N, CA, C and O atoms as a GROMACS GRO file, in nm:
protein
  200
    1UNK      N    1  10.623  12.370  10.999
    1UNK     CA    2  10.482  12.284  11.039
    1UNK      C    3  10.361  12.274  10.922
    1UNK      O    4  10.277  12.189  10.896
    2UNK      N    5  10.392  12.390  10.871
    2UNK     CA    6  10.288  12.408  10.751
    2UNK      C    7  10.311  12.301  10.666
    2UNK      O    8  10.209  12.247  10.622
    3UNK      N    9  10.449  12.242  10.619
    3UNK     CA   10  10.461  12.160  10.507
    3UNK      C   11  10.452  12.013  10.546
    3UNK      O   12  10.481  11.917  10.475
    4UNK      N   13  10.402  12.012  10.683
    4UNK     CA   14  10.326  11.882  10.714
    4UNK      C   15  10.209  11.874  10.642
    4UNK      O   16  10.179  11.763  10.596
    5UNK      N   17  10.139  11.964  10.622
    5UNK     CA   18  10.008  11.943  10.567
    5UNK      C   19  10.019  11.886  10.450
    5UNK      O   20   9.913  11.835  10.415
    6UNK      N   21  10.120  11.872  10.363
    6UNK     CA   22  10.115  11.853  10.238
    6UNK      C   23  10.195  11.709  10.238
    6UNK      O   24  10.150  11.612  10.176
    7UNK      N   25  10.312  11.704  10.309
    7UNK     CA   26  10.378  11.549  10.328
    7UNK      C   27  10.300  11.466  10.375
    7UNK      O   28  10.301  11.357  10.317
    8UNK      N   29  10.221  11.478  10.474
    8UNK     CA   30  10.152  11.332  10.554
    8UNK      C   31  10.055  11.295  10.459
    8UNK      O   32  10.022  11.176  10.458
    9UNK      N   33  10.002  11.374  10.377
    9UNK     CA   34   9.889  11.318  10.264
    9UNK      C   35   9.978  11.247  10.158
    9UNK      O   36   9.955  11.138  10.105
   10UNK      N   37  10.098  11.340  10.134
   10UNK     CA   38  10.164  11.238  10.014
   10UNK      C   39  10.234  11.098  10.054
   10UNK      O   40  10.258  10.998   9.986
   11UNK      N   41  10.250  11.120  10.152
   11UNK     CA   42  10.300  11.008  10.244
   11UNK      C   43  10.186  10.853  10.254
   11UNK      O   44  10.205  10.737  10.219
   12UNK      N   45  10.105  10.899  10.298
   12UNK     CA   46  10.010  10.833  10.290
   12UNK      C   47   9.954  10.769  10.119
   12UNK      O   48   9.943  10.653  10.079
   13UNK      N   49   9.930  10.890  10.054
   13UNK     CA   50   9.907  10.835   9.910
   13UNK      C   51  10.014  10.749   9.831
   13UNK      O   52   9.975  10.660   9.756
   14UNK      N   53  10.136  10.774   9.845
   14UNK     CA   54  10.267  10.660   9.800
   14UNK      C   55  10.208  10.499   9.915
   14UNK      O   56  10.207  10.383   9.873
   15UNK      N   57  10.177  10.534  10.023
   15UNK     CA   58  10.172  10.371  10.113
   15UNK      C   59  10.068  10.351  10.023
   15UNK      O   60  10.077  10.230  10.002
   16UNK      N   61   9.972  10.393   9.954
   16UNK     CA   62   9.830  10.296   9.946
   16UNK      C   63   9.854  10.300   9.799
   16UNK      O   64   9.768  10.236   9.738
   17UNK      N   65   9.949  10.358   9.719
   17UNK     CA   66   9.993  10.309   9.567
   17UNK      C   67  10.086  10.179   9.609
   17UNK      O   68  10.048  10.074   9.557
   18UNK      N   69  10.174  10.172   9.674
   18UNK     CA   70  10.243  10.067   9.698
   18UNK      C   71  10.173   9.951   9.763
   18UNK      O   72  10.202   9.840   9.718
   19UNK      N   73  10.089   9.958   9.856
   19UNK     CA   74   9.981   9.825   9.868
   19UNK      C   75   9.917   9.778   9.776
   19UNK      O   76   9.899   9.657   9.757
   20UNK      N   77   9.854   9.911   9.678
   20UNK     CA   78   9.780   9.826   9.566
   20UNK      C   79   9.842   9.770   9.490
   20UNK      O   80   9.790   9.678   9.428
   21UNK      N   81   9.999   9.815   9.465
   21UNK     CA   82  10.063   9.733   9.372
   21UNK      C   83  10.089   9.602   9.437
   21UNK      O   84  10.074   9.499   9.371
   22UNK      N   85  10.126   9.597   9.558
   22UNK     CA   86  10.128   9.463   9.610
   22UNK      C   87  10.005   9.353   9.640
   22UNK      O   88  10.030   9.233   9.644
   23UNK      N   89   9.906   9.392   9.654
   23UNK     CA   90   9.775   9.344   9.641
   23UNK      C   91   9.763   9.268   9.495
   23UNK      O   92   9.784   9.147   9.481
   24UNK      N   93   9.727   9.354   9.393
   24UNK     CA   94   9.771   9.326   9.253
   24UNK      C   95   9.845   9.228   9.211
   24UNK      O   96   9.812   9.149   9.122
   25UNK      N   97   9.972   9.227   9.288
   25UNK     CA   98  10.084   9.145   9.238
   25UNK      C   99  10.040   8.983   9.314
   25UNK      O  100  10.076   8.884   9.249
   26UNK      N  101   9.976   8.963   9.428
   26UNK     CA  102   9.945   8.878   9.452
   26UNK      C  103   9.837   8.833   9.422
   26UNK      O  104   9.810   8.741   9.499
   27UNK      N  105   9.726   8.856   9.317
   27UNK     CA  106   9.609   8.848   9.294
   27UNK      C  107   9.690   8.781   9.151
   27UNK      O  108   9.690   8.659   9.139
   28UNK      N  109   9.764   8.873   9.038
   28UNK     CA  110   9.803   8.772   8.932
   28UNK      C  111   9.906   8.654   8.965
   28UNK      O  112   9.975   8.620   8.868
   29UNK      N  113   9.924   8.599   9.059
   29UNK     CA  114   9.960   8.508   9.086
   29UNK      C  115  10.130   8.526   9.060
   29UNK      O  116  10.170   8.441   8.980
   30UNK      N  117  10.234   8.614   9.108
   30UNK     CA  118  10.344   8.651   9.113
   30UNK      C  119  10.399   8.580   9.156
   30UNK      O  120  10.495   8.544   9.087
   31UNK      N  121  10.383   8.516   9.281
   31UNK     CA  122  10.460   8.478   9.352
   31UNK      C  123  10.401   8.284   9.377
   31UNK      O  124  10.366   8.243   9.488
   32UNK      N  125  10.401   8.212   9.277
   32UNK     CA  126  10.344   8.094   9.305
   32UNK      C  127  10.448   8.028   9.259
   32UNK      O  128  10.461   7.928   9.330
   33UNK      N  129  10.525   8.031   9.180
   33UNK     CA  130  10.650   7.938   9.161
   33UNK      C  131  10.811   8.024   9.200
   33UNK      O  132  10.903   8.071   9.134
   34UNK      N  133  10.784   8.012   9.314
   34UNK     CA  134  10.932   8.057   9.396
   34UNK      C  135  11.064   7.950   9.326
   34UNK      O  136  11.162   7.985   9.260
   35UNK      N  137  11.030   7.837   9.360
   35UNK     CA  138  11.150   7.759   9.320
   35UNK      C  139  11.206   7.738   9.228
   35UNK      O  140  11.326   7.713   9.220
   36UNK      N  141  11.055   7.749   9.069
   36UNK     CA  142  11.114   7.711   8.972
   36UNK      C  143  11.185   7.830   8.894
   36UNK      O  144  11.244   7.803   8.790
   37UNK      N  145  11.182   7.952   8.937
   37UNK     CA  146  11.262   8.040   8.871
   37UNK      C  147  11.385   8.026   8.920
   37UNK      O  148  11.469   8.013   8.831
   38UNK      N  149  11.446   8.022   9.073
   38UNK     CA  150  11.542   8.023   9.101
   38UNK      C  151  11.615   7.838   9.037
   38UNK      O  152  11.738   7.834   9.030
   39UNK      N  153  11.567   7.758   9.012
   39UNK     CA  154  11.607   7.621   8.978
   39UNK      C  155  11.612   7.640   8.807
   39UNK      O  156  11.647   7.534   8.756
   40UNK      N  157  11.588   7.736   8.716
   40UNK     CA  158  11.533   7.725   8.645
   40UNK      C  159  11.692   7.759   8.565
   40UNK      O  160  11.749   7.696   8.476
   41UNK      N  161  11.731   7.880   8.634
   41UNK     CA  162  11.921   7.903   8.560
   41UNK      C  163  12.004   7.792   8.590
   41UNK      O  164  12.122   7.794   8.556
   42UNK      N  165  11.967   7.720   8.635
   42UNK     CA  166  12.086   7.636   8.684
   42UNK      C  167  12.067   7.508   8.564
   42UNK      O  168  12.174   7.450   8.546
   43UNK      N  169  11.958   7.456   8.485
   43UNK     CA  170  11.929   7.364   8.371
   43UNK      C  171  12.017   7.449   8.252
   43UNK      O  172  12.023   7.569   8.227
   44UNK      N  173  12.094   7.309   8.181
   44UNK     CA  174  12.120   7.356   8.073
   44UNK      C  175  12.067   7.356   7.930
   44UNK      O  176  11.990   7.263   7.907
   45UNK      N  177  12.087   7.427   7.845
   45UNK     CA  178  12.003   7.436   7.748
   45UNK      C  179  12.048   7.348   7.644
   45UNK      O  180  12.160   7.372   7.600
   46UNK      N  181  11.989   7.258   7.598
   46UNK     CA  182  12.036   7.116   7.489
   46UNK      C  183  12.100   7.203   7.359
   46UNK      O  184  12.202   7.155   7.309
   47UNK      N  185  12.036   7.361   7.288
   47UNK     CA  186  12.110   7.410   7.180
   47UNK      C  187  12.231   7.490   7.257
   47UNK      O  188  12.226   7.543   7.368
   48UNK      N  189  12.352   7.484   7.156
   48UNK     CA  190  12.468   7.515   7.173
   48UNK      C  191  12.496   7.619   7.097
   48UNK      O  192  12.497   7.584   6.978
   49UNK      N  193  12.523   7.746   7.114
   49UNK     CA  194  12.566   7.863   7.028
   49UNK      C  195  12.645   7.841   6.935
   49UNK      O  196  12.716   7.756   6.988
   50UNK      N  197  12.698   7.860   6.803
   50UNK     CA  198  12.823   7.810   6.735
   50UNK      C  199  12.888   7.918   6.742
   50UNK      O  200  13.003   7.925   6.697
   0.00000   0.00000   0.00000
């Protein structure tokens, strides 16, 4: 049971780090153009490799 003294704060810290990363990604507009990236792979390039 003594291990819970270390595991619970470690789990909370990891959760807060994950939440901070998610909030950062929202603020840096990572999710603005969801369809553009999906459609960009379907467009053909005009350049042909030799």
